[in-house]
C-alpha angles and dihedrals in degrees: 000000000000041000057323084164125049133151139049099300094265111147114254095246100130132056089236092058092049091048090052091050091047089055091048092051091047091052093049119109111222113202115197122195101211121174108292096352146061114229130193124213130194124183111255095018125100118221116199091198092056091045091051091048091053091047091050088056091050096246130119098200144025140182130218116215142156138193095216125116101000115224091358094297114135109233128185116280095245090056091047091050091050091049091049091049089053090050091050092048094046093048091049092047090050089053099246118152111221143185119210118251139187120209109207133190103219091208091055095231093121125045121252114267122208116217145145139267099219109208116224095010113126134179093279092060096038101075095076090053094047090051095041093052096034095236124162094220148336136206125252127200116200109158135245084033118077118255109278139200115242116198126217107269092249091055098051093082093057095073 
């Protein structure tokens, strides 16, 4: 997942499952390797340093996403690495500027997931990437709003 994938692989077909995943995403620590500094993002919490870093790059928004563990199903590391390499290649080919990220479960129950903070990508551009990489959700940053979870389009109707 962004920490885009958390959980035990159970389909999100009940409100309880989605609530549990929402809590897991909210607990996730998102580490962003911006030029010259390491930043930390938490859903629902503004970070002036992150906002200043985005502004310094001339962007007003960003999205954090990963290709690891699609739909909260643990997959073997070689498959995850291949998926992440495809994400990196596709983002570069599409012209997106990115900073590396690591999405970490502070309780250690879910493995770290590398990802990217995609500069300039907001919620409106994110859907194709969520669908294309079969991710439950991602995180968007659009200051002055707090970072928010954005669900895969197919999961938005299960609220």
